[in-house]
C-alpha positions in Angstrom: 67.2 96.4 51.9 70.2 94.7 49.5 72.6 95.5 51.7 70.7 94.5 55.0 70.6 91.2 53.4 74.1 91.2 52.2 75.1 91.9 55.9 73.2 88.9 57.4 74.4 86.7 54.6 77.9 87.3 55.0 77.4 86.6 59.0 75.8 83.4 58.4 78.0 82.4 55.9 81.0 83.2 57.8 79.5 81.4 60.8 77.9 78.3 59.4 79.1 78.0 56.2 78.1 78.7 52.3 76.5 75.4 51.4 74.6 75.0 55.0 73.1 78.1 54.8 69.9 78.5 52.7 67.9 81.3 51.7 65.2 80.4 53.7 67.6 80.6 56.7 68.4 84.1 55.5 65.1 85.4 54.9 63.8 84.0 58.0 67.0 85.5 60.5 65.9 88.9 58.6 62.2 87.9 59.1 61.2 89.0 55.8 59.9 86.4 52.8 62.1 84.6 50.7 60.9 86.3 47.3 62.4 89.8 48.8 65.6 88.3 48.7 64.7 87.2 45.0 64.1 90.6 44.2 67.9 91.8 44.9 69.4 88.2 43.9 68.0 86.0 41.4 69.6 83.1 43.0 72.3 81.8 46.0 75.0 82.2 43.7 74.8 85.9 43.2 74.1 86.1 46.6 77.5 84.3 47.7 79.3 86.3 45.1 77.8 89.6 46.6 78.9 88.6 50.2 82.5 87.7 49.5 83.0 90.5 47.6 81.5 92.6 50.8 84.0 90.6 53.0 86.7 91.3 50.8 86.6 95.1 50.9 85.9 95.1 54.0 89.1 93.2 55.5 91.1 94.8 52.5 90.3 97.9 53.7 91.2 97.3 57.2 94.4 95.7 56.5 95.4 98.8 54.5 94.8 101.0 57.5 96.9 98.4 59.4 99.6 98.9 56.9 99.2 102.3 56.8 100.1 103.0 60.7 103.6 102.1 59.6 104.0 100.1 62.6 107.5 97.9 63.2 107.1 95.0 60.4 106.9 92.1 62.9 104.5 93.6 64.9 102.7 94.8 61.6 102.2 91.1 60.4 100.5 89.8 63.6 98.0 92.7 63.6 97.2 91.6 60.5 96.6 88.5 61.6 94.3 89.2 64.2 92.1 91.7 62.5 91.6 89.2 59.8 90.8 86.3 62.4 88.0 88.6 63.9 86.7 89.4 60.9 86.4 86.0 59.6 85.2 84.7 62.9 88.3 82.3 63.3 87.0 80.4 59.9 85.3 77.7 62.1 83.0 76.4 59.0 86.0 77.0 56.9 84.3 79.3 54.3 87.1 79.9 52.2 87.5 75.8 51.7 83.7 75.5 51.5 83.5 78.4 48.6 86.5 76.7 46.5 84.5 73.3 46.8 80.6 74.7 46.2 81.3 77.8 44.2 85.4 77.7 42.2 84.4 80.2 39.8 84.0 82.9 42.6 86.6 81.4 44.3 89.0 81.8 41.5 88.0 85.7 41.2 88.5 86.1 44.8 91.9 84.7 45.7 93.3 87.0 42.6 91.6 89.8 44.4 93.2 88.9 47.7 96.5 88.0 45.8 96.8 91.6 44.4 96.1 93.0 48.1 98.2 90.4 49.8 101.0 91.2 47.2 101.7 95.1 47.7 101.1 94.6 51.8 104.0 92.0 52.0 106.3 93.4 49.6 106.0 97.0 51.4 106.3 94.8 54.9 109.5 93.2 53.4 110.6 96.5 52.4 110.6 98.2 55.5 111.8 95.0 57.1 114.6 95.0 55.7 115.8 98.8 56.0 115.5 98.8 59.5 117.6 96.0 59.6 115.0 93.3 61.0 114.8 91.0 57.8 117.9 89.7 55.8 119.6 92.2 52.8 119.8 88.9 50.6 116.0 88.3 50.5 114.2 87.7 46.7 111.1 90.1 47.9 109.1 88.5 45.0 109.6 85.1 45.6 108.9 85.4 49.6 105.7 87.3 49.0 104.2 84.8 46.3 105.5 81.6 49.1 103.7 83.8 51.7 100.6 84.1 50.2 100.2 80.6 49.0 101.0 79.4 52.2 98.4 80.9 53.8 95.7 79.8 51.3 97.2 76.5 51.7 96.4 76.6 55.6 92.7 76.9 54.7 92.8 73.2 53.0 90.9 71.3 54.8 92.3 68.0 53.5 95.6 69.0 54.7 94.3 71.0 57.6 91.2 69.4 59.1 89.5 71.9 61.8 88.9 68.8 64.4 92.9 68.6 64.4 94.1 72.4 64.0 92.7 75.7 65.0 93.1 78.1 62.5 94.3 80.8 64.9 97.3 78.6 65.8 97.9 77.2 62.2 98.1 81.0 61.6 100.3 81.7 64.6 103.0 79.0 63.8 103.2 80.0 60.1 104.1 83.5 61.0 106.5 82.4 63.3 108.0 80.0 60.4 108.0 82.7 58.4 109.8 85.3 60.3 112.2 83.2 61.3 113.2 82.4 57.9 113.5 85.7 56.8 114.5 87.8 60.0 118.0 89.2 60.9 119.4 88.6 64.1 118.1 91.8 65.5 114.8 90.8 63.9 114.8 87.7 65.9 115.3 89.5 69.3 112.6 91.6 68.5 110.4 88.6 67.6 111.3 86.4 70.3 110.9 89.4 72.6 107.3 90.0 71.0 106.0 86.3 71.6 107.0 86.3 75.2 105.1 89.4 75.6 102.1 87.8 74.2 102.7 84.5 76.2 103.4 82.1 73.1 106.1 79.9 74.0 109.3 80.4 71.8 
């Protein structure tokens, strides 16, 4: 039952947001009493903590799998983006922003975990891209990997990028192109341009 509660809560939190979904909503969706949820989770904060860890682990496993395929580094970045957007439901309810606002301690812990996973993935991507001649040799990998992570976090800041004006998918697409054009060699730019053309995104 605990796993069922976590799965349903994750689905609702990602679709509707952490603040608006109540324990009653989750119980009703599962067809159980609220007391049953409290057997496994003494309060909503504990449930939020468990669901964020569940989503993090699911997404992390998917990213590790994609990185393990050793694809072209440029294409790998877009593949990871697509995977993350699919699992986070395009972040229509801005769950990470709500998590930061209403559950700052959980957000801080999650951010540290995300950084650890992303840092390893991005550093490996950068090294492989340099080795293949797609990225410039003189890149400061430690700097680029940290800037990359922090920019991804900033994209989810609703004060800077309100969802009524910006699509999360477009924000990420635009940032990835911005990032790649800053680190690619002429060979990498040619590959990026071809990739974007095939995927029907204007250059």
